[in-house]
C-alpha positions as CSV (number, residue, x, y, z in Angstrom):
1,M,-21.7,4.7,-11.1
2,A,-18.5,6.7,-10.7
3,T,-15.8,6.3,-8.0
4,L,-14.5,8.7,-5.5
5,Y,-11.0,7.7,-4.3
6,M,-9.9,8.8,-0.9
7,V,-6.1,9.1,-1.4
8,G,-3.6,9.2,1.4
9,V,-0.8,11.6,0.7
10,P,2.6,12.2,2.3
11,I,2.6,13.7,5.8
12,G,6.0,15.4,5.1
13,N,8.3,14.0,2.5
14,L,6.8,14.0,-1.0
15,E,8.7,10.8,-1.8
16,D,6.4,9.0,0.7
17,I,3.5,9.0,-1.8
18,T,2.7,5.5,-3.2
19,V,2.9,4.5,-6.8
20,R,-0.8,3.5,-6.6
21,A,-1.7,7.0,-5.3
22,L,0.2,8.6,-8.2
23,R,-1.5,6.3,-10.7
24,I,-5.0,7.1,-9.4
25,L,-4.3,10.9,-9.2
26,G,-3.2,10.7,-12.9
27,E,-6.2,8.7,-14.0
28,V,-9.2,10.4,-12.4
29,D,-11.2,13.2,-14.1
30,F,-10.9,15.7,-11.2
31,I,-9.2,16.1,-7.8
32,V,-10.8,17.5,-4.7
33,C,-8.4,19.1,-2.3
34,E,-8.5,20.5,1.2
35,D,-6.4,23.5,0.0
36,T,-5.9,23.8,-3.7
37,R,-2.8,25.9,-3.3
38,H,-1.1,23.3,-1.1
39,S,-2.2,20.4,-3.3
40,Q,-0.9,22.2,-6.5
41,R,2.6,21.9,-5.1
42,L,2.3,18.2,-4.5
43,L,0.6,17.5,-7.9
44,G,2.9,19.8,-9.8
45,H,5.9,18.0,-8.3
46,F,4.7,14.8,-10.0
47,G,3.5,16.5,-13.2
48,I,-0.2,15.9,-12.5
49,H,-2.5,18.6,-13.9
50,K,-6.2,18.1,-13.3
51,K,-9.3,20.2,-12.5
52,L,-9.1,21.0,-8.8
53,Y,-12.1,21.6,-6.5
54,S,-11.8,22.7,-2.9
55,A,-13.5,20.9,0.0
56,H,-12.3,21.9,3.5
57,G,-13.6,21.9,7.0
58,Y,-15.6,25.1,6.4
59,N,-17.3,24.2,3.1
60,E,-17.3,20.4,3.0
61,D,-21.1,20.1,3.2
62,R,-21.7,22.6,0.4
63,A,-18.9,21.2,-1.7
64,A,-20.1,17.7,-1.4
65,N,-23.2,18.5,-3.5
66,G,-21.0,19.7,-6.4
67,I,-18.7,16.8,-6.1
68,V,-21.6,14.3,-6.1
69,A,-23.0,16.1,-9.2
70,Q,-19.6,15.4,-10.9
71,L,-19.8,11.8,-9.9
72,D,-23.4,11.6,-11.1
73,Q,-22.1,12.6,-14.6
74,G,-19.9,9.5,-14.6
75,L,-16.7,11.3,-13.8
76,D,-14.3,9.7,-11.3
77,G,-12.6,11.8,-8.7
78,A,-10.1,11.7,-5.9
79,Y,-10.0,13.6,-2.6
80,I,-6.7,14.5,-1.0
81,S,-6.2,16.4,2.2
82,D,-3.1,18.6,2.9
83,A,-1.3,15.7,4.5
84,G,-2.2,12.1,5.5
85,T,-5.4,10.4,4.9
86,P,-8.7,12.2,4.2
87,G,-11.3,12.0,7.0
88,I,-8.7,11.3,9.7
89,S,-8.5,14.6,11.7
90,D,-9.0,16.2,8.3
91,P,-12.0,16.9,6.1
92,G,-13.3,14.1,3.8
93,G,-15.6,12.0,6.0
94,R,-18.8,14.0,5.0
95,L,-17.8,13.9,1.3
96,A,-17.2,10.1,1.5
97,D,-20.6,9.7,3.2
98,A,-22.4,11.8,0.6
99,A,-20.8,10.0,-2.3
100,A,-21.7,6.6,-0.9
101,A,-25.3,7.7,-0.1
102,A,-25.7,8.8,-3.7
103,G,-24.7,5.2,-4.8
104,H,-21.1,5.9,-5.9
105,T,-18.2,3.7,-5.0
106,V,-15.9,5.2,-2.3
107,C,-12.5,3.5,-2.5
108,P,-9.6,4.1,0.0
109,I,-6.1,4.4,-1.5
110,P,-3.7,3.8,1.4
111,G,-1.0,6.2,2.2
112,P,0.7,6.8,5.6
113,S,-1.5,4.2,7.4
114,A,-3.7,1.2,6.5
115,L,-5.8,2.0,9.6
116,S,-6.5,5.6,8.5
117,A,-7.3,4.4,4.9
118,I,-10.2,2.2,6.1
119,L,-11.5,4.9,8.5
120,S,-11.4,7.5,5.6
121,V,-14.3,5.8,3.8
122,A,-16.4,5.1,6.9
123,G,-18.1,8.5,6.6
124,L,-17.1,9.6,10.1
125,P,-16.4,13.2,11.0
126,G,-12.8,12.3,11.5
127,K,-12.4,13.1,15.2
128,S,-13.8,10.0,17.0
129,F,-11.5,7.1,16.9
130,L,-8.8,6.0,19.4
131,F,-5.4,4.6,18.4
132,E,-3.4,3.3,21.3
133,G,-0.5,1.8,19.5
134,F,2.2,4.2,20.7
135,L,1.5,5.1,24.3
136,S,4.2,6.4,26.5
137,P,5.7,3.7,28.8
138,K,5.0,6.2,31.7
């Protein structure tokens, strides 16, 4: 079975991308993006040129079928949101769930946060977890 990597990308500074994320993005057969125009800037900055597919909040359910079909052909893919970790207040959770349900490996590639990396492959809609680490002292 193929693998869908959920790749955390920089929230702001392009230099925050990890070496592992760059390696995975360079090795996969295709990349799924929240917004291909936005992602082309990131990928072009690092010289990564792959077939791009769009899966955003408005088409994620429909797009998941096409992405799973690519995985079914034995092609490995990566999903990146516009910033941060897919599935964490961003699309990606339904895609991860569909890929896993079809028997494919879904693998988190940490980016901005290890917590968000594990949540990205849980198949959640991305709006239902609470992080209380930085509450105001007031």
